[in-house]
C-alpha positions as CSV (number, residue, x, y, z in Angstrom):
1,M,-81.0,-56.9,110.1
2,D,-84.2,-57.1,112.2
3,A,-82.1,-57.2,115.4
4,L,-80.3,-54.0,114.4
5,S,-83.6,-52.3,113.6
6,R,-85.1,-53.2,116.9
7,W,-82.0,-52.0,118.8
8,V,-81.9,-48.7,117.0
9,T,-85.6,-48.2,117.5
10,R,-85.3,-49.0,121.3
11,H,-82.3,-46.7,121.7
12,R,-83.4,-43.7,119.5
13,L,-82.0,-41.1,121.9
14,L,-78.6,-42.8,122.1
15,V,-78.4,-43.1,118.3
16,G,-79.5,-39.5,117.8
17,L,-76.9,-38.3,120.2
18,L,-74.3,-40.4,118.5
19,W,-75.1,-38.7,115.2
20,V,-74.9,-35.3,116.8
21,V,-71.5,-36.1,118.2
22,I,-70.3,-37.4,114.8
23,T,-71.6,-34.2,113.1
24,V,-69.9,-31.9,115.7
25,V,-66.6,-33.8,115.3
26,G,-66.8,-33.5,111.5
27,L,-67.5,-29.8,111.8
28,V,-64.5,-29.3,114.1
29,L,-62.1,-31.3,112.0
30,A,-63.2,-30.0,108.6
31,P,-61.1,-26.8,108.5
32,S,-57.9,-28.8,109.4
33,V,-58.6,-31.4,106.7
34,S,-59.5,-28.9,104.0
35,G,-56.2,-27.0,104.8
36,R,-54.3,-30.1,103.6
37,L,-55.8,-30.0,100.1
38,K,-53.4,-28.7,97.4
39,P,-54.8,-26.6,94.5
40,G,-53.9,-27.2,90.9
41,N,-53.2,-30.2,88.8
42,H,-51.3,-33.1,90.1
43,L,-49.9,-34.6,86.9
44,S,-47.2,-36.6,88.7
45,G,-49.6,-38.5,91.0
46,A,-50.2,-42.2,90.9
47,A,-53.8,-41.7,89.6
48,Y,-52.6,-39.7,86.6
49,T,-49.9,-42.3,85.8
50,A,-52.5,-45.1,85.9
51,D,-54.9,-43.0,83.7
52,V,-52.1,-42.5,81.1
53,Q,-51.3,-46.2,81.1
54,I,-55.0,-47.2,80.7
55,A,-55.4,-44.7,77.9
56,K,-52.5,-46.2,76.1
57,Q,-53.9,-49.7,76.5
58,H,-57.3,-48.7,75.2
59,A,-56.2,-46.6,72.2
60,G,-56.6,-43.2,74.0
61,V,-60.0,-43.7,75.4
62,T,-60.2,-41.8,78.7
63,R,-63.9,-41.6,79.4
64,T,-66.3,-44.2,80.8
65,P,-67.5,-46.5,78.0
66,A,-71.1,-46.2,79.2
67,C,-71.1,-42.4,79.0
68,W,-71.6,-41.1,75.4
69,C,-71.7,-37.5,76.4
């Protein structure tokens, strides 16, 4: 970890420019990615099916056990 810290510290400009490039690419790609999202409920998806199976196994409990809200 010390070697990585030293490298990043020595190459601050390069690391900063890399983060700027990553940010710009993210901003450019965000509209095309968000256009692929589908609104509404997806009750036929794999996550919903898994949730239903888990709820059946645990007597209908669908919330996190640690959360008593």
